ROFILUM-321597 format. One record per atom (N, C-alpha, C, O, CB): residue number from 1; residue in three letters; x, y, z. Coordinates in nm, 4 decimals. Glycine has a CB too. Example, Ala and Ser with C-alpha at 12.3 -4.5 7.8 and 13.67 -1.06 7.14 Angstrom:
PT   i  aa       c1       c2       c3
PT   1 Ala   1.3190  -0.5690   0.7800
PT   1 Ala   1.2300  -0.4500   0.7800
PT   1 Ala   1.3200  -0.3300   0.7800
PT   1 Ala   1.4236  -0.3319   0.8465
PT   1 Ala   1.1308  -0.4473   0.9046
PT   2 Ser   1.2850  -0.2250   0.7080
PT   2 Ser   1.3670  -0.1060   0.7140
PT   2 Ser   1.2900   0.0030   0.7870
PT   2 Ser   1.3409   0.1138   0.8039
PT   2 Ser   1.4084  -0.0598   0.5725
***
This chain:
PT   i  aa       c1       c2       c3
PT   1 Unk  -2.1577 -16.7763  -5.2892
PT   1 Unk  -2.1344 -16.6355  -5.3082
PT   1 Unk  -1.9866 -16.6089  -5.3424
PT   1 Unk  -1.9556 -16.5273  -5.4291
PT   1 Unk  -2.1760 -16.5581  -5.1827
PT   2 Unk  -1.8973 -16.6787  -5.2732
PT   2 Unk  -1.7547 -16.6610  -5.2992
PT   2 Unk  -1.7189 -16.7031  -5.4411
PT   2 Unk  -1.6422 -16.6343  -5.5085
PT   2 Unk  -1.6720 -16.7406  -5.1984
PT   3 Unk  -1.7734 -16.8152  -5.4873
PT   3 Unk  -1.7414 -16.8631  -5.6222
PT   3 Unk  -1.7948 -16.7673  -5.7283
PT   3 Unk  -1.7297 -16.7464  -5.8307
PT   3 Unk  -1.7993 -17.0040  -5.6443
PT   4 Unk  -1.9114 -16.7093  -5.7055
PT   4 Unk  -1.9676 -16.6134  -5.7995
PT   4 Unk  -1.8805 -16.4881  -5.8071
PT   4 Unk  -1.8568 -16.4354  -5.9158
PT   4 Unk  -2.1111 -16.5764  -5.7592
PT   5 Unk  -1.8339 -16.4414  -5.6943
PT   5 Unk  -1.7468 -16.3238  -5.6903
PT   5 Unk  -1.6134 -16.3529  -5.7584
PT   5 Unk  -1.5622 -16.2690  -5.8325
PT   5 Unk  -1.7236 -16.2789  -5.5450
PT   6 Unk  -1.5574 -16.4693  -5.7342
PT   6 Unk  -1.4295 -16.5030  -5.7973
PT   6 Unk  -1.4454 -16.5187  -5.9484
PT   6 Unk  -1.3541 -16.4846  -6.0235
PT   6 Unk  -1.3721 -16.6322  -5.7366
PT   7 Unk  -1.5609 -16.5702  -5.9945
PT   7 Unk  -1.5852 -16.5800  -6.1386
PT   7 Unk  -1.5936 -16.4411  -6.2017
PT   7 Unk  -1.5343 -16.4173  -6.3070
PT   7 Unk  -1.7149 -16.6588  -6.1661
PT   8 Unk  -1.6662 -16.3496  -6.1385
PT   8 Unk  -1.6759 -16.2138  -6.1914
PT   8 Unk  -1.5392 -16.1454  -6.1943
PT   8 Unk  -1.5074 -16.0730  -6.2886
PT   8 Unk  -1.7740 -16.1312  -6.1077
PT   9 Unk  -1.4598 -16.1686  -6.0919
PT   9 Unk  -1.3260 -16.1105  -6.0866
PT   9 Unk  -1.2376 -16.1667  -6.1981
PT   9 Unk  -1.1629 -16.0918  -6.2609
PT   9 Unk  -1.2619 -16.1369  -5.9495
PT  10 Unk  -1.2451 -16.2955  -6.2230
PT  10 Unk  -1.1658 -16.3574  -6.3302
PT  10 Unk  -1.2090 -16.3049  -6.4666
PT  10 Unk  -1.1245 -16.2765  -6.5515
PT  10 Unk  -1.1793 -16.5109  -6.3260
PT  11 Unk  -1.3389 -16.2918  -6.4883
PT  11 Unk  -1.3888 -16.2394  -6.6158
PT  11 Unk  -1.3445 -16.0954  -6.6343
PT  11 Unk  -1.3056 -16.0564  -6.7444
PT  11 Unk  -1.5426 -16.2492  -6.6228
PT  12 Unk  -1.3496 -16.0165  -6.5293
PT  12 Unk  -1.3086 -15.8760  -6.5374
PT  12 Unk  -1.1602 -15.8642  -6.5728
PT  12 Unk  -1.1229 -15.7819  -6.6564
PT  12 Unk  -1.3372 -15.8040  -6.4042
PT  13 Unk  -1.0761 -15.9453  -6.5101
PT  13 Unk  -0.9326 -15.9409  -6.5396
PT  13 Unk  -0.9041 -15.9832  -6.6834
PT  13 Unk  -0.8237 -15.9195  -6.7515
PT  13 Unk  -0.8555 -16.0311  -6.4425
PT  14 Unk  -0.9687 -16.0890  -6.7302
PT  14 Unk  -0.9451 -16.1372  -6.8663
PT  14 Unk  -0.9959 -16.0397  -6.9714
PT  14 Unk  -0.9339 -16.0247  -7.0767
PT  14 Unk  -1.0112 -16.2720  -6.8858
PT  15 Unk  -1.1068 -15.9738  -6.9447
PT  15 Unk  -1.1581 -15.8783  -7.0437
PT  15 Unk  -1.0631 -15.7597  -7.0567
PT  15 Unk  -1.0446 -15.7071  -7.1664
PT  15 Unk  -1.2997 -15.8296  -7.0045
PT  16 Unk  -1.0037 -15.7178  -6.9476
PT  16 Unk  -0.9060 -15.6090  -6.9535
PT  16 Unk  -0.7820 -15.6493  -7.0311
PT  16 Unk  -0.7281 -15.5700  -7.1082
PT  16 Unk  -0.8669 -15.5652  -6.8134
PT  17 Unk  -0.7368 -15.7713  -7.0111
PT  17 Unk  -0.6195 -15.8205  -7.0838
PT  17 Unk  -0.6489 -15.8320  -7.2324
PT  17 Unk  -0.5674 -15.7924  -7.3157
PT  17 Unk  -0.5747 -15.9563  -7.0286
PT  18 Unk  -0.7670 -15.8869  -7.2658
PT  18 Unk  -0.8038 -15.8999  -7.4069
PT  18 Unk  -0.8131 -15.7637  -7.4743
PT  18 Unk  -0.7682 -15.7459  -7.5875
PT  18 Unk  -0.9368 -15.9740  -7.4207
PT  19 Unk  -0.8709 -15.6697  -7.4045
PT  19 Unk  -0.8835 -15.5348  -7.4594
PT  19 Unk  -0.7459 -15.4735  -7.4835
PT  19 Unk  -0.7233 -15.4104  -7.5868
PT  19 Unk  -0.9657 -15.4456  -7.3648
PT  20 Unk  -0.6549 -15.4914  -7.3898
PT  20 Unk  -0.5202 -15.4375  -7.4038
PT  20 Unk  -0.4456 -15.5038  -7.5195
PT  20 Unk  -0.3768 -15.4358  -7.5957
PT  20 Unk  -0.4423 -15.4557  -7.2736
PT  21 Unk  -0.4585 -15.6353  -7.5332
PT  21 Unk  -0.3922 -15.7065  -7.6428
PT  21 Unk  -0.4472 -15.6600  -7.7769
PT  21 Unk  -0.3703 -15.6375  -7.8704
PT  21 Unk  -0.4102 -15.8589  -7.6278
PT  22 Unk  -0.5788 -15.6452  -7.7879
PT  22 Unk  -0.6385 -15.5976  -7.9130
PT  22 Unk  -0.5897 -15.4576  -7.9465
PT  22 Unk  -0.5599 -15.4271  -8.0620
PT  22 Unk  -0.7915 -15.5991  -7.9038
PT  23 Unk  -0.5817 -15.3728  -7.8450
PT  23 Unk  -0.5371 -15.2357  -7.8675
PT  23 Unk  -0.3916 -15.2334  -7.9135
PT  23 Unk  -0.3578 -15.1596  -8.0060
PT  23 Unk  -0.5540 -15.1520  -7.7397
PT  24 Unk  -0.3066 -15.3113  -7.8518
PT  24 Unk  -0.1660 -15.3156  -7.8917
PT  24 Unk  -0.1504 -15.3710  -8.0325
PT  24 Unk  -0.0717 -15.3181  -8.1109
PT  24 Unk  -0.0853 -15.3998  -7.7932
PT  25 Unk  -0.2233 -15.4757  -8.0658
PT  25 Unk  -0.2164 -15.5315  -8.2004
PT  25 Unk  -0.2655 -15.4316  -8.3033
PT  25 Unk  -0.2087 -15.4218  -8.4121
PT  25 Unk  -0.2977 -15.6600  -8.2094
PT  26 Unk  -0.3695 -15.3576  -8.2709
PT  26 Unk  -0.4242 -15.2587  -8.3636
PT  26 Unk  -0.3211 -15.1510  -8.3937
PT  26 Unk  -0.2991 -15.1173  -8.5100
PT  26 Unk  -0.5518 -15.1954  -8.3062
PT  27 Unk  -0.2577 -15.0967  -8.2904
PT  27 Unk  -0.1608 -14.9897  -8.3128
PT  27 Unk  -0.0348 -15.0404  -8.3828
PT  27 Unk   0.0207 -14.9691  -8.4664
PT  27 Unk  -0.1235 -14.9247  -8.1804
PT  28 Unk   0.0111 -15.1595  -8.3519
PT  28 Unk   0.1287 -15.2138  -8.4191
PT  28 Unk   0.0996 -15.2405  -8.5657
PT  28 Unk   0.1859 -15.2185  -8.6507
PT  28 Unk   0.1753 -15.3420  -8.3505
PT  29 Unk  -0.0201 -15.2873  -8.5967
PT  29 Unk  -0.0572 -15.3152  -8.7349
PT  29 Unk  -0.0585 -15.1859  -8.8163
PT  29 Unk  -0.0126 -15.1854  -8.9306
PT  29 Unk  -0.1949 -15.3844  -8.7413
PT  30 Unk  -0.1092 -15.0780  -8.7608
PT  30 Unk  -0.1153 -14.9512  -8.8331
PT  30 Unk   0.0246 -14.8989  -8.8615
PT  30 Unk   0.0511 -14.8526  -8.9724
PT  30 Unk  -0.1955 -14.8476  -8.7536
PT  31 Unk   0.1131 -14.9049  -8.7658
PT  31 Unk   0.2487 -14.8547  -8.7857
PT  31 Unk   0.3185 -14.9337  -8.8949
PT  31 Unk   0.3837 -14.8750  -8.9812
PT  31 Unk   0.3291 -14.8617  -8.6550
PT  32 Unk   0.3064 -15.0642  -8.8928
PT  32 Unk   0.3711 -15.1464  -8.9943
PT  32 Unk   0.3135 -15.1186  -9.1320
PT  32 Unk   0.3886 -15.1093  -9.2291
PT  32 Unk   0.3566 -15.2941  -8.9604
PT  33 Unk   0.1820 -15.1052  -9.1426
PT  33 Unk   0.1203 -15.0820  -9.2725
PT  33 Unk   0.1626 -14.9474  -9.3291
PT  33 Unk   0.1913 -14.9366  -9.4483
PT  33 Unk  -0.0319 -15.0891  -9.2615
PT  34 Unk   0.1667 -14.8461  -9.2460
PT  34 Unk   0.2008 -14.7134  -9.2962
PT  34 Unk   0.3428 -14.7094  -9.3505
PT  34 Unk   0.3646 -14.6576  -9.4600
PT  34 Unk   0.1843 -14.6094  -9.1863
PT  35 Unk   0.4390 -14.7621  -9.2777
PT  35 Unk   0.5775 -14.7524  -9.3225
PT  35 Unk   0.6037 -14.8388  -9.4445
PT  35 Unk   0.6707 -14.7948  -9.5380
PT  35 Unk   0.6714 -14.7918  -9.2107
PT  36 Unk   0.5524 -14.9602  -9.4452
PT  36 Unk   0.5783 -15.0487  -9.5585
PT  36 Unk   0.5014 -15.0054  -9.6818
PT  36 Unk   0.5572 -15.0033  -9.7915
PT  36 Unk   0.5423 -15.1918  -9.5230
PT  37 Unk   0.3743 -14.9707  -9.6660
PT  37 Unk   0.2932 -14.9351  -9.7820
PT  37 Unk   0.3401 -14.8060  -9.8472
PT  37 Unk   0.3446 -14.7972  -9.9699
PT  37 Unk   0.1480 -14.9221  -9.7419
PT  38 Unk   0.3748 -14.7067  -9.7680
PT  38 Unk   0.4171 -14.5794  -9.8257
PT  38 Unk   0.5463 -14.5972  -9.9047
PT  38 Unk   0.5605 -14.5438 -10.0147
PT  38 Unk   0.4359 -14.4734  -9.7156
PT  39 Unk   0.6394 -14.6720  -9.8486
PT  39 Unk   0.7657 -14.6958  -9.9176
PT  39 Unk   0.7433 -14.7773 -10.0445
PT  39 Unk   0.8009 -14.7466 -10.1489
PT  39 Unk   0.8647 -14.7677  -9.8250
PT  40 Unk   0.6611 -14.8796 -10.0364
PT  40 Unk   0.6352 -14.9647 -10.1527
PT  40 Unk   0.5610 -14.8887 -10.2616
PT  40 Unk   0.5931 -14.9025 -10.3796
PT  40 Unk   0.5552 -15.0882 -10.1117
PT  41 Unk   0.4626 -14.8092 -10.2235
PT  41 Unk   0.3860 -14.7330 -10.3227
PT  41 Unk   0.4749 -14.6305 -10.3907
PT  41 Unk   0.4674 -14.6135 -10.5124
PT  41 Unk   0.2654 -14.6633 -10.2570
PT  42 Unk   0.5579 -14.5628 -10.3153
PT  42 Unk   0.6490 -14.4641 -10.3732
PT  42 Unk   0.7451 -14.5310 -10.4700
PT  42 Unk   0.7685 -14.4805 -10.5798
PT  42 Unk   0.7270 -14.3907 -10.2629
PT  43 Unk   0.8002 -14.6432 -10.4302
PT  43 Unk   0.8975 -14.7134 -10.5134
PT  43 Unk   0.8330 -14.7641 -10.6418
PT  43 Unk   0.8905 -14.7487 -10.7496
PT  43 Unk   0.9597 -14.8301 -10.4362
PT  44 Unk   0.7149 -14.8240 -10.6324
PT  44 Unk   0.6467 -14.8760 -10.7514
PT  44 Unk   0.6078 -14.7619 -10.8443
PT  44 Unk   0.6214 -14.7743 -10.9661
PT  44 Unk   0.5218 -14.9573 -10.7116
PT  45 Unk   0.5596 -14.6510 -10.7889
PT  45 Unk   0.5231 -14.5361 -10.8723
PT  45 Unk   0.6451 -14.4808 -10.9446
PT  45 Unk   0.6375 -14.4479 -11.0630
PT  45 Unk   0.4579 -14.4261 -10.7870
PT  46 Unk   0.7565 -14.4704 -10.8751
PT  46 Unk   0.8784 -14.4188 -10.9369
PT  46 Unk   0.9260 -14.5103 -11.0498
PT  46 Unk   0.9596 -14.4628 -11.1582
PT  46 Unk   0.9888 -14.4030 -10.8317
PT  47 Unk   0.9288 -14.6388 -11.0252
PT  47 Unk   0.9732 -14.7336 -11.1275
PT  47 Unk   0.8782 -14.7315 -11.2474
PT  47 Unk   0.9234 -14.7383 -11.3617
PT  47 Unk   0.9824 -14.8761 -11.0689
PT  48 Unk   0.7478 -14.7223 -11.2227
PT  48 Unk   0.6501 -14.7184 -11.3319
PT  48 Unk   0.6659 -14.5932 -11.4159
PT  48 Unk   0.6623 -14.6003 -11.5387
PT  48 Unk   0.5083 -14.7260 -11.2769
PT  49 Unk   0.6834 -14.4788 -11.3517
PT  49 Unk   0.6998 -14.3528 -11.4257
PT  49 Unk   0.8265 -14.3560 -11.5102
PT  49 Unk   0.8244 -14.3177 -11.6272
PT  49 Unk   0.7041 -14.2330 -11.3288
PT  50 Unk   0.9358 -14.4013 -11.4516
PT  50 Unk   1.0613 -14.4086 -11.5271
PT  50 Unk   1.0472 -14.5071 -11.6429
PT  50 Unk   1.0976 -14.4818 -11.7523
PT  50 Unk   1.1786 -14.4503 -11.4347
PT  51 Unk   0.9795 -14.6185 -11.6196
PT  51 Unk   0.9581 -14.7155 -11.7272
PT  51 Unk   0.8755 -14.6549 -11.8400
PT  51 Unk   0.9113 -14.6687 -11.9570
PT  51 Unk   0.8889 -14.8412 -11.6731
PT  52 Unk   0.7655 -14.5881 -11.8063
PT  52 Unk   0.6801 -14.5299 -11.9098
PT  52 Unk   0.7510 -14.4189 -11.9859
PT  52 Unk   0.7330 -14.4049 -12.1069
PT  52 Unk   0.5521 -14.4762 -11.8483
PT  53 Unk   0.8306 -14.3408 -11.9163
PT  53 Unk   0.9045 -14.2343 -11.9844
PT  53 Unk   1.0090 -14.2906 -12.0801
PT  53 Unk   1.0293 -14.2377 -12.1894
PT  53 Unk   0.9716 -14.1431 -11.8822
PT  54 Unk   1.0743 -14.3966 -12.0388
PT  54 Unk   1.1849 -14.4486 -12.1193
PT  54 Unk   1.1402 -14.5393 -12.2331
PT  54 Unk   1.2010 -14.5381 -12.3401
PT  54 Unk   1.2800 -14.5235 -12.0316
PT  55 Unk   1.0354 -14.6174 -12.2120
PT  55 Unk   0.9981 -14.7152 -12.3129
PT  55 Unk   0.8669 -14.6831 -12.3834
PT  55 Unk   0.8320 -14.7496 -12.4810
PT  55 Unk   0.9889 -14.8498 -12.2503
PT  56 Unk   0.7942 -14.5836 -12.3365
PT  56 Unk   0.6653 -14.5520 -12.3955
PT  56 Unk   0.6742 -14.4600 -12.5154
PT  56 Unk   0.5819 -14.4560 -12.5967
PT  56 Unk   0.5776 -14.4907 -12.2934
PT  57 Unk   0.7800 -14.3882 -12.5280
PT  57 Unk   0.7955 -14.2930 -12.6374
PT  57 Unk   0.8823 -14.3524 -12.7484
PT  57 Unk   0.9433 -14.4580 -12.7319
PT  57 Unk   0.8568 -14.1616 -12.5861
PT  58 Unk   0.8864 -14.2832 -12.8601
PT  58 Unk   0.9630 -14.3334 -12.9746
PT  58 Unk   1.1131 -14.3077 -12.9625
PT  58 Unk   1.1931 -14.3769 -13.0254
PT  58 Unk   0.9118 -14.2704 -13.1016
PT  59 Unk   1.1507 -14.2109 -12.8839
PT  59 Unk   1.2928 -14.1769 -12.8699
PT  59 Unk   1.3499 -14.2634 -12.7577
PT  59 Unk   1.3584 -14.2194 -12.6431
PT  59 Unk   1.3132 -14.0226 -12.8397
PT  60 Unk   1.3880 -14.3832 -12.7902
PT  60 Unk   1.4279 -14.4782 -12.6868
PT  60 Unk   1.5716 -14.4619 -12.6397
PT  60 Unk   1.5966 -14.4632 -12.5192
PT  60 Unk   1.4088 -14.6165 -12.7369
PT  61 Unk   1.6629 -14.4471 -12.7276
PT  61 Unk   1.8035 -14.4477 -12.6876
PT  61 Unk   1.8388 -14.3317 -12.5944
PT  61 Unk   1.8971 -14.3566 -12.4889
PT  61 Unk   1.8916 -14.4427 -12.8105
PT  62 Unk   1.8066 -14.2063 -12.6276
PT  62 Unk   1.8401 -14.0988 -12.5333
PT  62 Unk   1.7690 -14.1139 -12.3987
PT  62 Unk   1.8256 -14.0813 -12.2943
PT  62 Unk   1.8050 -13.9644 -12.5941
PT  63 Unk   1.6462 -14.1628 -12.4015
PT  63 Unk   1.5746 -14.1795 -12.2753
PT  63 Unk   1.6305 -14.2949 -12.1928
PT  63 Unk   1.6234 -14.2921 -12.0700
PT  63 Unk   1.4268 -14.2022 -12.3018
PT  64 Unk   1.6851 -14.3943 -12.2576
PT  64 Unk   1.7489 -14.5025 -12.1832
PT  64 Unk   1.8750 -14.4524 -12.1135
PT  64 Unk   1.9083 -14.4970 -12.0037
PT  64 Unk   1.7825 -14.6198 -12.2767
PT  65 Unk   1.9440 -14.3605 -12.1777
PT  65 Unk   2.0617 -14.3003 -12.1146
PT  65 Unk   2.0186 -14.2189 -11.9929
PT  65 Unk   2.0823 -14.2251 -11.8878
PT  65 Unk   2.1391 -14.2107 -12.2154
PT  66 Unk   1.9094 -14.1420 -12.0077
PT  66 Unk   1.8571 -14.0645 -11.8947
PT  66 Unk   1.8124 -14.1589 -11.7833
PT  66 Unk   1.8364 -14.1319 -11.6656
PT  66 Unk   1.7390 -13.9739 -11.9397
PT  67 Unk   1.7482 -14.2682 -11.8198
PT  67 Unk   1.7051 -14.3664 -11.7206
PT  67 Unk   1.8248 -14.4209 -11.6431
PT  67 Unk   1.8195 -14.4341 -11.5209
PT  67 Unk   1.6287 -14.4815 -11.7883
PT  68 Unk   1.9307 -14.4518 -11.7134
PT  68 Unk   2.0507 -14.5028 -11.6466
PT  68 Unk   2.1113 -14.3980 -11.5544
PT  68 Unk   2.1705 -14.4322 -11.4521
PT  68 Unk   2.1545 -14.5476 -11.7497
PT  69 Unk   2.0972 -14.2726 -11.5891
PT  69 Unk   2.1477 -14.1660 -11.5029
PT  69 Unk   2.0581 -14.1392 -11.3834
PT  69 Unk   2.1065 -14.1009 -11.2769
PT  69 Unk   2.1640 -14.0398 -11.5821
PT  70 Unk   1.9271 -14.1591 -11.4002
PT  70 Unk   1.8324 -14.1310 -11.2918
PT  70 Unk   1.8284 -14.2439 -11.1894
PT  70 Unk   1.8043 -14.2185 -11.0713
PT  70 Unk   1.6927 -14.1081 -11.3486
PT  71 Unk   1.8511 -14.3661 -11.2313
PT  71 Unk   1.8408 -14.4799 -11.1396
PT  71 Unk   1.9291 -14.4668 -11.0153
PT  71 Unk   1.8786 -14.4915 -10.9057
PT  71 Unk   1.8766 -14.6063 -11.2124
PT  72 Unk   2.0562 -14.4299 -11.0241
PT  72 Unk   2.1348 -14.4152 -10.9004
PT  72 Unk   2.0800 -14.3059 -10.8091
PT  72 Unk   2.0847 -14.3186 -10.6867
PT  72 Unk   2.2798 -14.3846 -10.9343
PT  73 Unk   2.0283 -14.1991 -10.8685
PT  73 Unk   1.9696 -14.0916 -10.7874
PT  73 Unk   1.8438 -14.1421 -10.7177
PT  73 Unk   1.8219 -14.1135 -10.6000
PT  73 Unk   1.9367 -13.9677 -10.8751
PT  74 Unk   1.7615 -14.2169 -10.7901
PT  74 Unk   1.6396 -14.2721 -10.7308
PT  74 Unk   1.6740 -14.3681 -10.6175
PT  74 Unk   1.6098 -14.3654 -10.5124
PT  74 Unk   1.5549 -14.3438 -10.8377
PT  75 Unk   1.7728 -14.4515 -10.6374
PT  75 Unk   1.8151 -14.5415 -10.5305
PT  75 Unk   1.8637 -14.4632 -10.4091
PT  75 Unk   1.8333 -14.4999 -10.2956
PT  75 Unk   1.9253 -14.6354 -10.5803
PT  76 Unk   1.9375 -14.3576 -10.4315
PT  76 Unk   1.9915 -14.2795 -10.3200
PT  76 Unk   1.8812 -14.2135 -10.2388
PT  76 Unk   1.8929 -14.2022 -10.1168
PT  76 Unk   2.0877 -14.1736 -10.3716
PT  77 Unk   1.7747 -14.1701 -10.3040
PT  77 Unk   1.6676 -14.1009 -10.2319
PT  77 Unk   1.5662 -14.1956 -10.1694
PT  77 Unk   1.5114 -14.1641 -10.0637
PT  77 Unk   1.5967 -14.0069 -10.3247
PT  78 Unk   1.5394 -14.3096 -10.2305
PT  78 Unk   1.4276 -14.3909 -10.1861
PT  78 Unk   1.4654 -14.5229 -10.1206
PT  78 Unk   1.3796 -14.5829 -10.0559
PT  78 Unk   1.3406 -14.4182 -10.3001
PT  79 Unk   1.5848 -14.5705 -10.1329
PT  79 Unk   1.6230 -14.6962 -10.0701
PT  79 Unk   1.6839 -14.6687  -9.9335
PT  79 Unk   1.7794 -14.5918  -9.9221
PT  79 Unk   1.7218 -14.7744 -10.1590
PT  80 Unk   1.6299 -14.7301  -9.8319
PT  80 Unk   1.6781 -14.7077  -9.6955
PT  80 Unk   1.8143 -14.7718  -9.6726
PT  80 Unk   1.8940 -14.7214  -9.5935
PT  80 Unk   1.5779 -14.7621  -9.5946
PT  81 Unk   1.8416 -14.8822  -9.7409
PT  81 Unk   1.9698 -14.9503  -9.7228
PT  81 Unk   2.0853 -14.8596  -9.7638
PT  81 Unk   2.1889 -14.8560  -9.6974
PT  81 Unk   1.9735 -15.0809  -9.8041
PT  82 Unk   2.0671 -14.7876  -9.8717
PT  82 Unk   2.1738 -14.7022  -9.9232
PT  82 Unk   2.1871 -14.5760  -9.8385
PT  82 Unk   2.2974 -14.5239  -9.8221
PT  82 Unk   2.1472 -14.6653 -10.0700
PT  83 Unk   2.0751 -14.5261  -9.7845
PT  83 Unk   2.0793 -14.4052  -9.7019
PT  83 Unk   2.1667 -14.4250  -9.5786
PT  83 Unk   2.2373 -14.3332  -9.5368
PT  83 Unk   1.9380 -14.3649  -9.6596
PT  84 Unk   2.1622 -14.5429  -9.5212
PT  84 Unk   2.2373 -14.5674  -9.3983
PT  84 Unk   2.3804 -14.5914  -9.4341
PT  84 Unk   2.4631 -14.6144  -9.3458
PT  84 Unk   2.1803 -14.6865  -9.3190
***
């Protein structure tokens, strides 16, 4: 009877620990995905739009000048290294 009770107690403790570890991993994974994905998606979208505007049209030279002027502004707004 004692061994059966101790086995149930050990299983109960381990299931609680496993549940807590899974919960912590789940929440940490979501936080990491949200911050990295949002920043990466914003950055890729910005670079793609600027690329299409500058190289997709026939007026290349003036748009390349605008691109060179917009790039420092884009870096200032979207790069965390420069913000700090």
